[in-house]
N, CA, C and O atoms as CSV, one atom per row, in Angstrom:
chain,resi,resn,atom,element,x,y,z
A,1,UNK,N,N,-13.725,-25.141,44.630
A,1,UNK,CA,C,-15.167,-25.261,44.578
A,1,UNK,C,C,-15.579,-24.668,46.206
A,1,UNK,O,O,-16.584,-24.025,46.509
A,2,UNK,N,N,-14.647,-25.038,46.955
A,2,UNK,CA,C,-15.163,-24.352,48.578
A,2,UNK,C,C,-14.950,-22.953,48.531
A,2,UNK,O,O,-15.746,-22.201,49.092
A,3,UNK,N,N,-13.847,-22.474,47.851
A,3,UNK,CA,C,-13.671,-20.942,47.846
A,3,UNK,C,C,-14.881,-20.211,47.141
A,3,UNK,O,O,-15.320,-19.142,47.565
A,4,UNK,N,N,-15.381,-20.855,46.047
A,4,UNK,CA,C,-16.435,-20.345,45.262
A,4,UNK,C,C,-17.680,-20.274,46.060
A,4,UNK,O,O,-18.341,-19.236,46.032
A,5,UNK,N,N,-18.087,-21.378,46.830
A,5,UNK,CA,C,-19.078,-21.385,47.655
A,5,UNK,C,C,-19.044,-20.466,48.787
A,5,UNK,O,O,-20.051,-19.813,49.063
A,6,UNK,N,N,-17.996,-20.363,49.446
A,6,UNK,CA,C,-17.800,-19.393,50.548
A,6,UNK,C,C,-17.870,-17.994,50.015
A,6,UNK,O,O,-18.399,-17.134,50.719
A,7,UNK,N,N,-17.351,-17.664,48.752
A,7,UNK,CA,C,-17.426,-16.306,48.232
A,7,UNK,C,C,-19.018,-16.013,48.013
A,7,UNK,O,O,-19.559,-14.996,48.446
A,8,UNK,N,N,-19.592,-16.878,47.398
A,8,UNK,CA,C,-20.981,-16.727,47.107
A,8,UNK,C,C,-21.840,-16.360,48.328
A,8,UNK,O,O,-22.688,-15.469,48.362
A,9,UNK,N,N,-21.484,-17.192,49.330
A,9,UNK,CA,C,-22.302,-16.940,50.672
A,9,UNK,C,C,-22.022,-15.657,51.267
A,9,UNK,O,O,-22.893,-15.066,51.905
A,10,UNK,N,N,-20.790,-15.156,51.090
A,10,UNK,CA,C,-20.336,-13.826,51.718
A,10,UNK,C,C,-21.159,-12.719,50.967
A,10,UNK,O,O,-21.705,-11.771,51.531
A,11,UNK,N,N,-21.172,-12.977,49.583
A,11,UNK,CA,C,-21.889,-11.817,48.852
A,11,UNK,C,C,-23.274,-11.790,49.079
A,11,UNK,O,O,-23.863,-10.711,49.139
A,12,UNK,N,N,-23.905,-12.950,49.222
A,12,UNK,CA,C,-25.266,-13.043,49.606
A,12,UNK,C,C,-25.654,-12.448,51.089
A,12,UNK,O,O,-26.664,-11.782,51.320
A,13,UNK,N,N,-24.799,-12.766,51.906
A,13,UNK,CA,C,-24.942,-12.233,53.340
A,13,UNK,C,C,-24.748,-10.692,53.269
A,13,UNK,O,O,-25.592,-9.974,53.805
A,14,UNK,N,N,-23.756,-10.189,52.679
A,14,UNK,CA,C,-23.438,-8.687,52.545
A,14,UNK,C,C,-24.508,-7.986,51.855
A,14,UNK,O,O,-24.832,-6.864,52.243
A,15,UNK,N,N,-25.182,-8.628,50.709
A,15,UNK,CA,C,-26.485,-7.882,50.196
A,15,UNK,C,C,-27.585,-7.790,51.084
A,15,UNK,O,O,-28.268,-6.768,51.152
A,16,UNK,N,N,-27.828,-8.958,51.874
A,16,UNK,CA,C,-28.766,-8.991,52.727
A,16,UNK,C,C,-28.644,-8.022,53.898
A,16,UNK,O,O,-29.653,-7.452,54.314
A,17,UNK,N,N,-27.476,-7.821,54.432
A,17,UNK,CA,C,-27.271,-6.860,55.582
A,17,UNK,C,C,-27.463,-5.448,54.939
A,17,UNK,O,O,-28.179,-4.610,55.489
A,18,UNK,N,N,-26.830,-5.207,53.803
A,18,UNK,CA,C,-27.188,-3.851,53.298
A,18,UNK,C,C,-28.593,-3.536,53.043
A,18,UNK,O,O,-29.052,-2.425,53.306
A,19,UNK,N,N,-29.346,-4.559,52.497
A,19,UNK,CA,C,-30.800,-4.330,52.356
A,19,UNK,C,C,-31.619,-3.999,53.580
A,19,UNK,O,O,-32.682,-3.384,53.497
A,20,UNK,N,N,-31.046,-4.464,54.837
A,20,UNK,CA,C,-31.736,-4.181,55.993
A,20,UNK,C,C,-31.394,-2.840,56.547
A,20,UNK,O,O,-32.243,-2.212,57.179
A,21,UNK,N,N,-30.241,-2.382,56.352
A,21,UNK,CA,C,-29.766,-1.099,56.844
A,21,UNK,C,C,-30.109,0.177,56.012
A,21,UNK,O,O,-30.136,1.302,56.512
A,22,UNK,N,N,-30.347,-0.072,54.811
A,22,UNK,CA,C,-30.622,1.074,53.890
A,22,UNK,C,C,-31.889,1.762,54.213
A,22,UNK,O,O,-32.847,1.029,54.458
A,23,UNK,N,N,-32.049,2.928,54.252
A,23,UNK,CA,C,-33.410,3.720,54.538
A,23,UNK,C,C,-33.969,4.099,53.326
A,23,UNK,O,O,-33.574,5.121,52.765
A,24,UNK,N,N,-34.970,3.295,52.784
A,24,UNK,CA,C,-35.512,3.733,51.718
A,24,UNK,C,C,-36.832,4.422,51.833
A,24,UNK,O,O,-37.141,5.322,51.053
A,25,UNK,N,N,-37.646,4.000,52.828
A,25,UNK,CA,C,-38.899,4.666,53.264
A,25,UNK,C,C,-38.720,5.328,54.608
A,25,UNK,O,O,-38.165,4.755,55.546
A,26,UNK,N,N,-39.209,6.554,54.673
A,26,UNK,CA,C,-38.998,7.401,55.859
A,26,UNK,C,C,-39.780,6.634,56.970
A,26,UNK,O,O,-40.766,5.954,56.686
A,27,UNK,N,N,-39.298,6.766,58.278
A,27,UNK,CA,C,-39.824,6.154,59.405
A,27,UNK,C,C,-40.960,6.997,59.944
A,27,UNK,O,O,-41.631,6.529,60.863
A,28,UNK,N,N,-41.203,8.042,59.522
A,28,UNK,CA,C,-42.286,9.039,59.810
A,28,UNK,C,C,-43.699,8.737,59.317
A,28,UNK,O,O,-43.853,8.552,58.110
A,29,UNK,N,N,-44.635,8.678,60.059
A,29,UNK,CA,C,-46.019,8.324,59.488
A,29,UNK,C,C,-46.662,9.658,58.861
A,29,UNK,O,O,-46.669,10.734,59.459
A,30,UNK,N,N,-47.150,9.469,57.698
A,30,UNK,CA,C,-47.928,10.609,57.092
A,30,UNK,C,C,-49.446,10.128,56.873
A,30,UNK,O,O,-49.732,9.021,56.415
A,31,UNK,N,N,-50.393,11.115,57.263
A,31,UNK,CA,C,-51.888,10.708,56.915
A,31,UNK,C,C,-52.115,10.767,55.405
A,31,UNK,O,O,-51.517,11.499,54.617
A,32,UNK,N,N,-52.975,9.970,55.156
A,32,UNK,CA,C,-53.291,10.010,53.739
A,32,UNK,C,C,-54.124,11.008,53.368
A,32,UNK,O,O,-55.092,11.244,54.091
A,33,UNK,N,N,-53.922,11.720,52.268
A,33,UNK,CA,C,-54.662,13.040,51.756
A,33,UNK,C,C,-55.379,12.619,50.669
A,33,UNK,O,O,-54.743,12.200,49.703
A,34,UNK,N,N,-56.722,12.650,50.625
A,34,UNK,CA,C,-57.640,12.400,49.564
A,34,UNK,C,C,-58.158,13.840,48.894
A,34,UNK,O,O,-58.997,14.557,49.439
A,35,UNK,N,N,-57.613,14.094,47.814
A,35,UNK,CA,C,-58.128,15.440,47.515
A,35,UNK,C,C,-59.544,15.490,47.074
A,35,UNK,O,O,-60.056,14.469,46.615
A,36,UNK,N,N,-60.228,16.607,47.178
A,36,UNK,CA,C,-61.634,16.851,47.065
A,36,UNK,C,C,-62.045,17.721,45.994
A,36,UNK,O,O,-61.698,18.902,45.959
A,37,UNK,N,N,-62.860,17.116,45.014
A,37,UNK,CA,C,-63.157,17.966,43.828
A,37,UNK,C,C,-64.790,17.931,43.653
A,37,UNK,O,O,-65.417,17.111,42.981
A,38,UNK,N,N,-65.283,18.936,44.361
A,38,UNK,CA,C,-66.664,19.158,44.684
A,38,UNK,C,C,-67.413,19.131,43.255
A,38,UNK,O,O,-68.447,18.473,43.139
A,39,UNK,N,N,-66.919,19.800,42.250
A,39,UNK,CA,C,-67.787,19.941,40.876
A,39,UNK,C,C,-67.403,18.732,39.938
A,39,UNK,O,O,-67.680,18.853,38.745
A,40,UNK,N,N,-66.866,17.724,40.318
A,40,UNK,CA,C,-66.383,16.800,39.310
A,40,UNK,C,C,-67.653,16.097,38.748
A,40,UNK,O,O,-67.724,15.863,37.542
A,41,UNK,N,N,-68.616,15.771,39.567
A,41,UNK,CA,C,-69.861,15.086,39.119
A,41,UNK,C,C,-71.110,15.828,38.959
A,41,UNK,O,O,-72.185,15.246,38.820
A,42,UNK,N,N,-70.979,17.242,38.975
A,42,UNK,CA,C,-72.031,18.114,38.912
A,42,UNK,C,C,-72.507,18.201,37.460
A,42,UNK,O,O,-71.686,17.987,36.568
A,43,UNK,N,N,-73.718,18.487,37.174
A,43,UNK,CA,C,-74.408,18.659,35.827
A,43,UNK,C,C,-74.077,20.016,35.432
A,43,UNK,O,O,-74.139,20.949,36.233
A,44,UNK,N,N,-73.695,20.165,34.109
A,44,UNK,CA,C,-73.686,21.525,33.527
A,44,UNK,C,C,-73.997,21.324,32.069
A,44,UNK,O,O,-73.975,20.228,31.509
A,45,UNK,N,N,-74.313,22.572,31.451
A,45,UNK,CA,C,-74.581,22.531,30.075
A,45,UNK,C,C,-73.363,22.258,29.121
A,45,UNK,O,O,-72.239,22.645,29.441
A,46,UNK,N,N,-73.569,21.667,28.088
A,46,UNK,CA,C,-72.566,21.197,27.131
A,46,UNK,C,C,-71.848,22.504,26.423
A,46,UNK,O,O,-72.598,23.456,26.207
A,47,UNK,N,N,-70.839,22.601,26.147
A,47,UNK,CA,C,-69.907,23.703,25.556
A,47,UNK,C,C,-70.396,23.645,24.005
A,47,UNK,O,O,-70.907,22.653,23.486
A,48,UNK,N,N,-70.173,24.760,23.423
A,48,UNK,CA,C,-70.473,25.130,22.028
A,48,UNK,C,C,-69.571,24.154,21.196
A,48,UNK,O,O,-68.480,23.720,21.564
A,49,UNK,N,N,-70.215,23.879,19.998
A,49,UNK,CA,C,-69.221,22.953,19.069
A,49,UNK,C,C,-68.218,23.749,18.459
A,49,UNK,O,O,-68.473,24.880,18.046
A,50,UNK,N,N,-66.931,23.160,18.360
A,50,UNK,CA,C,-65.800,23.714,17.793
A,50,UNK,C,C,-65.333,22.709,16.802
A,50,UNK,O,O,-65.329,21.492,16.987
A,51,UNK,N,N,-64.906,23.385,15.640
A,51,UNK,CA,C,-64.367,22.721,14.579
A,51,UNK,C,C,-62.730,22.449,14.780
A,51,UNK,O,O,-62.010,23.379,15.144
A,52,UNK,N,N,-62.276,21.338,14.563
A,52,UNK,CA,C,-60.976,21.098,14.920
A,52,UNK,C,C,-60.200,21.170,13.457
A,52,UNK,O,O,-58.971,21.104,13.444
A,53,UNK,N,N,-60.899,21.298,12.312
A,53,UNK,CA,C,-60.360,21.502,11.010
A,53,UNK,C,C,-59.821,22.816,10.816
A,53,UNK,O,O,-60.405,23.729,11.401
A,54,UNK,N,N,-58.718,23.123,10.036
A,54,UNK,CA,C,-58.268,24.545,9.817
A,54,UNK,C,C,-59.299,25.362,9.026
A,54,UNK,O,O,-59.645,26.475,9.423
A,55,UNK,N,N,-59.807,24.790,7.867
A,55,UNK,CA,C,-60.567,25.477,6.995
A,55,UNK,C,C,-61.610,24.404,6.449
A,55,UNK,O,O,-61.341,23.204,6.498
A,56,UNK,N,N,-62.777,24.864,5.943
A,56,UNK,CA,C,-63.767,24.037,5.571
A,56,UNK,C,C,-64.212,24.310,4.213
A,56,UNK,O,O,-65.350,23.956,3.902
A,57,UNK,N,N,-63.504,24.863,3.404
A,57,UNK,CA,C,-63.780,25.281,2.020
A,57,UNK,C,C,-63.016,24.462,1.001
A,57,UNK,O,O,-61.977,23.867,1.291
A,58,UNK,N,N,-63.629,24.451,-0.336
A,58,UNK,CA,C,-63.024,23.746,-1.420
A,58,UNK,C,C,-61.988,24.812,-2.112
A,58,UNK,O,O,-62.236,26.017,-2.130
A,59,UNK,N,N,-60.882,24.281,-2.640
A,59,UNK,CA,C,-59.890,25.186,-3.034
A,59,UNK,C,C,-59.713,25.030,-4.540
A,59,UNK,O,O,-58.711,25.526,-5.056
A,60,UNK,N,N,-60.580,24.400,-5.265
A,60,UNK,CA,C,-60.369,24.257,-6.585
A,60,UNK,C,C,-61.114,25.419,-7.342
A,60,UNK,O,O,-62.133,25.950,-6.900
A,61,UNK,N,N,-60.509,25.757,-8.521
A,61,UNK,CA,C,-61.224,26.913,-9.199
A,61,UNK,C,C,-61.884,26.300,-10.474
A,61,UNK,O,O,-61.801,25.106,-10.762
A,62,UNK,N,N,-62.562,27.259,-11.223
A,62,UNK,CA,C,-63.107,26.790,-12.506
A,62,UNK,C,C,-62.128,26.307,-13.589
A,62,UNK,O,O,-61.273,27.091,-14.002
A,63,UNK,N,N,-62.204,25.154,-14.030
A,63,UNK,CA,C,-61.319,24.741,-15.064
A,63,UNK,C,C,-60.129,23.836,-14.675
A,63,UNK,O,O,-59.452,23.251,-15.521
A,64,UNK,N,N,-59.891,23.746,-13.212
A,64,UNK,CA,C,-58.730,23.091,-12.804
A,64,UNK,C,C,-59.207,21.582,-12.718
A,64,UNK,O,O,-60.330,21.184,-12.411
A,65,UNK,N,N,-58.131,20.863,-13.048
A,65,UNK,CA,C,-58.400,19.333,-12.766
A,65,UNK,C,C,-57.389,18.896,-11.832
A,65,UNK,O,O,-56.235,19.320,-11.909
A,66,UNK,N,N,-57.818,17.945,-10.821
A,66,UNK,CA,C,-56.796,17.420,-9.924
A,66,UNK,C,C,-55.843,16.446,-10.490
A,66,UNK,O,O,-56.084,15.837,-11.532
A,67,UNK,N,N,-54.839,16.308,-9.854
A,67,UNK,CA,C,-53.470,15.734,-10.575
A,67,UNK,C,C,-53.973,14.274,-10.832
A,67,UNK,O,O,-53.677,13.821,-11.937
A,68,UNK,N,N,-54.669,13.484,-10.010
A,68,UNK,CA,C,-55.093,12.073,-10.183
A,68,UNK,C,C,-55.800,11.868,-11.490
A,68,UNK,O,O,-55.817,10.720,-11.933
A,69,UNK,N,N,-56.394,12.841,-12.175
A,69,UNK,CA,C,-57.140,12.708,-13.347
A,69,UNK,C,C,-56.234,12.441,-14.580
A,69,UNK,O,O,-56.589,11.635,-15.440
A,70,UNK,N,N,-54.982,13.167,-14.667
A,70,UNK,CA,C,-54.201,13.180,-15.880
A,70,UNK,C,C,-52.796,12.575,-15.575
A,70,UNK,O,O,-52.080,12.198,-16.502
A,71,UNK,N,N,-52.442,12.492,-14.394
A,71,UNK,CA,C,-51.072,12.042,-14.202
A,71,UNK,C,C,-50.998,10.520,-14.406
A,71,UNK,O,O,-51.891,9.793,-13.969
A,72,UNK,N,N,-49.868,10.007,-15.110
A,72,UNK,CA,C,-49.905,8.593,-15.314
A,72,UNK,C,C,-49.323,7.824,-14.142
A,72,UNK,O,O,-48.454,8.375,-13.465
A,73,UNK,N,N,-49.701,6.682,-13.868
A,73,UNK,CA,C,-49.260,6.024,-12.647
A,73,UNK,C,C,-47.771,5.542,-12.840
A,73,UNK,O,O,-47.342,5.241,-13.954
A,74,UNK,N,N,-47.024,5.486,-11.718
A,74,UNK,CA,C,-45.565,5.336,-11.893
A,74,UNK,C,C,-45.541,3.737,-11.886
A,74,UNK,O,O,-46.112,3.107,-10.995
A,75,UNK,N,N,-44.835,3.104,-12.950
A,75,UNK,CA,C,-44.740,1.681,-12.992
A,75,UNK,C,C,-43.321,1.410,-12.390
A,75,UNK,O,O,-42.274,1.951,-12.744
A,76,UNK,N,N,-43.492,0.439,-11.382
A,76,UNK,CA,C,-42.247,-0.133,-10.681
A,76,UNK,C,C,-41.749,-1.156,-11.390
A,76,UNK,O,O,-42.562,-1.986,-11.799
A,77,UNK,N,N,-40.379,-1.331,-11.688
A,77,UNK,CA,C,-39.745,-2.469,-12.375
A,77,UNK,C,C,-39.662,-3.540,-11.351
A,77,UNK,O,O,-39.229,-3.202,-10.249
A,78,UNK,N,N,-40.020,-4.821,-11.543
A,78,UNK,CA,C,-39.858,-5.911,-10.669
A,78,UNK,C,C,-38.323,-6.282,-10.340
A,78,UNK,O,O,-37.436,-6.285,-11.193
A,79,UNK,N,N,-38.158,-6.567,-9.100
A,79,UNK,CA,C,-36.713,-6.788,-8.583
A,79,UNK,C,C,-36.070,-7.846,-9.303
A,79,UNK,O,O,-34.842,-7.865,-9.386
A,80,UNK,N,N,-36.907,-8.881,-9.921
A,80,UNK,CA,C,-36.082,-9.803,-10.552
A,80,UNK,C,C,-35.642,-9.305,-11.748
A,80,UNK,O,O,-34.578,-9.816,-12.096
A,81,UNK,N,N,-36.149,-8.369,-12.609
A,81,UNK,CA,C,-35.729,-7.864,-13.785
A,81,UNK,C,C,-34.410,-7.010,-13.451
A,81,UNK,O,O,-33.404,-7.149,-14.146
A,82,UNK,N,N,-34.447,-6.102,-12.342
A,82,UNK,CA,C,-33.343,-5.477,-12.049
A,82,UNK,C,C,-32.105,-6.282,-11.596
A,82,UNK,O,O,-30.955,-5.936,-11.866
A,83,UNK,N,N,-32.415,-7.333,-10.920
A,83,UNK,CA,C,-31.381,-8.300,-10.594
A,83,UNK,C,C,-30.667,-9.116,-11.958
A,83,UNK,O,O,-29.477,-9.409,-12.081
A,84,UNK,N,N,-31.594,-9.334,-12.761
A,84,UNK,CA,C,-31.078,-10.080,-14.080
A,84,UNK,C,C,-30.148,-8.968,-14.834
A,84,UNK,O,O,-29.146,-9.317,-15.458
A,85,UNK,N,N,-30.527,-7.697,-14.738
A,85,UNK,CA,C,-29.791,-6.507,-15.648
A,85,UNK,C,C,-28.498,-6.491,-14.830
A,85,UNK,O,O,-27.445,-6.635,-15.451
A,86,UNK,N,N,-28.467,-6.342,-13.599
A,86,UNK,CA,C,-27.243,-6.243,-12.849
A,86,UNK,C,C,-26.290,-7.478,-13.035
A,86,UNK,O,O,-25.068,-7.352,-13.112
A,87,UNK,N,N,-26.908,-8.611,-13.098
A,87,UNK,CA,C,-25.997,-9.817,-13.207
A,87,UNK,C,C,-25.393,-9.693,-14.708
A,87,UNK,O,O,-24.210,-9.986,-14.881
A,88,UNK,N,N,-26.170,-9.275,-15.760
A,88,UNK,CA,C,-25.661,-9.332,-17.079
A,88,UNK,C,C,-24.543,-8.151,-17.049
A,88,UNK,O,O,-23.499,-8.376,-17.661
A,89,UNK,N,N,-24.671,-7.091,-16.475
A,89,UNK,CA,C,-23.550,-6.174,-16.457
A,89,UNK,C,C,-22.416,-6.654,-15.804
A,89,UNK,O,O,-21.295,-6.443,-16.266
A,90,UNK,N,N,-22.613,-7.330,-14.688
A,90,UNK,CA,C,-21.468,-7.903,-13.936
A,90,UNK,C,C,-20.670,-9.004,-14.745
A,90,UNK,O,O,-19.443,-9.099,-14.782
A,91,UNK,N,N,-21.573,-9.805,-15.377
A,91,UNK,CA,C,-20.889,-10.874,-16.476
A,91,UNK,C,C,-20.141,-10.189,-17.475
A,91,UNK,O,O,-19.010,-10.588,-17.752
A,92,UNK,N,N,-20.630,-9.230,-18.033
A,92,UNK,CA,C,-19.950,-8.491,-19.282
A,92,UNK,C,C,-18.592,-7.797,-18.694
A,92,UNK,O,O,-17.577,-7.705,-19.384
A,93,UNK,N,N,-18.660,-7.389,-17.550
A,93,UNK,CA,C,-17.376,-6.731,-16.941
A,93,UNK,C,C,-16.390,-7.821,-16.671
A,93,UNK,O,O,-15.223,-7.686,-17.037
A,94,UNK,N,N,-16.821,-8.952,-16.017
A,94,UNK,CA,C,-15.912,-10.087,-15.891
A,94,UNK,C,C,-15.433,-10.754,-17.126
A,94,UNK,O,O,-14.294,-11.208,-17.235
A,95,UNK,N,N,-16.292,-10.796,-18.004
A,95,UNK,CA,C,-15.899,-11.517,-19.365
A,95,UNK,C,C,-14.928,-10.841,-20.128
A,95,UNK,O,O,-14.439,-11.407,-21.105
A,96,UNK,N,N,-14.522,-9.498,-19.752
A,96,UNK,CA,C,-13.638,-8.803,-20.604
A,96,UNK,C,C,-12.233,-9.223,-20.264
A,96,UNK,O,O,-11.794,-8.976,-19.141
A,97,UNK,N,N,-11.500,-9.843,-21.166
A,97,UNK,CA,C,-10.232,-10.405,-21.005
A,97,UNK,C,C,-9.354,-9.886,-22.162
A,97,UNK,O,O,-9.819,-9.340,-23.163
A,98,UNK,N,N,-8.055,-10.102,-21.939
A,98,UNK,CA,C,-7.097,-9.509,-22.927
A,98,UNK,C,C,-7.200,-10.361,-24.157
A,98,UNK,O,O,-7.275,-11.588,-24.089
A,99,UNK,N,N,-7.202,-9.642,-25.362
A,99,UNK,CA,C,-7.372,-10.310,-26.641
A,99,UNK,C,C,-6.122,-11.051,-27.138
A,99,UNK,O,O,-6.206,-12.024,-27.886
A,100,UNK,N,N,-4.978,-10.558,-26.698
A,100,UNK,CA,C,-3.748,-11.243,-27.023
A,100,UNK,C,C,-2.828,-11.204,-25.849
A,100,UNK,O,O,-2.775,-10.295,-25.021
A,101,UNK,N,N,-2.101,-12.305,-25.871
A,101,UNK,CA,C,-1.183,-12.710,-24.734
A,101,UNK,C,C,0.215,-12.364,-25.331
A,101,UNK,O,O,0.384,-12.834,-26.456
A,102,UNK,N,N,1.197,-11.683,-24.848
A,102,UNK,CA,C,2.629,-11.442,-25.317
A,102,UNK,C,C,3.532,-12.194,-24.145
A,102,UNK,O,O,3.477,-11.850,-22.964
A,103,UNK,N,N,4.265,-13.132,-24.575
A,103,UNK,CA,C,5.272,-13.784,-23.712
A,103,UNK,C,C,6.601,-13.364,-24.144
A,103,UNK,O,O,6.917,-13.449,-25.330
A,104,UNK,N,N,7.494,-12.863,-23.151
A,104,UNK,CA,C,8.958,-12.553,-23.398
A,104,UNK,C,C,9.737,-13.887,-23.177
A,104,UNK,O,O,9.557,-14.572,-22.170
A,105,UNK,N,N,10.623,-14.225,-24.185
A,105,UNK,CA,C,11.429,-15.431,-23.902
A,105,UNK,C,C,12.876,-14.942,-24.142
A,105,UNK,O,O,13.822,-15.715,-23.991
């Protein structure tokens, strides 16, 4: 118990001493420099409008139909049905046993 307390006090004192001697901030004084932006708040005319879209035209031709009009929706099977089918397959494989038993005497 005493050894643990002495070791902990030594580690605490060593880290405190290292923290006092380490030079993290330079000791020289530097004046604060504030950048100057003279045109930051001046009034000026707005720029021309620019489109951020690549193209603005419709790409469908005469007689074409979009896919959503005639494609059938994909029907997802419920997970419960899939689990029941897998359980039936597992039970079928486990249920296979030998039809006859041969004993040698």
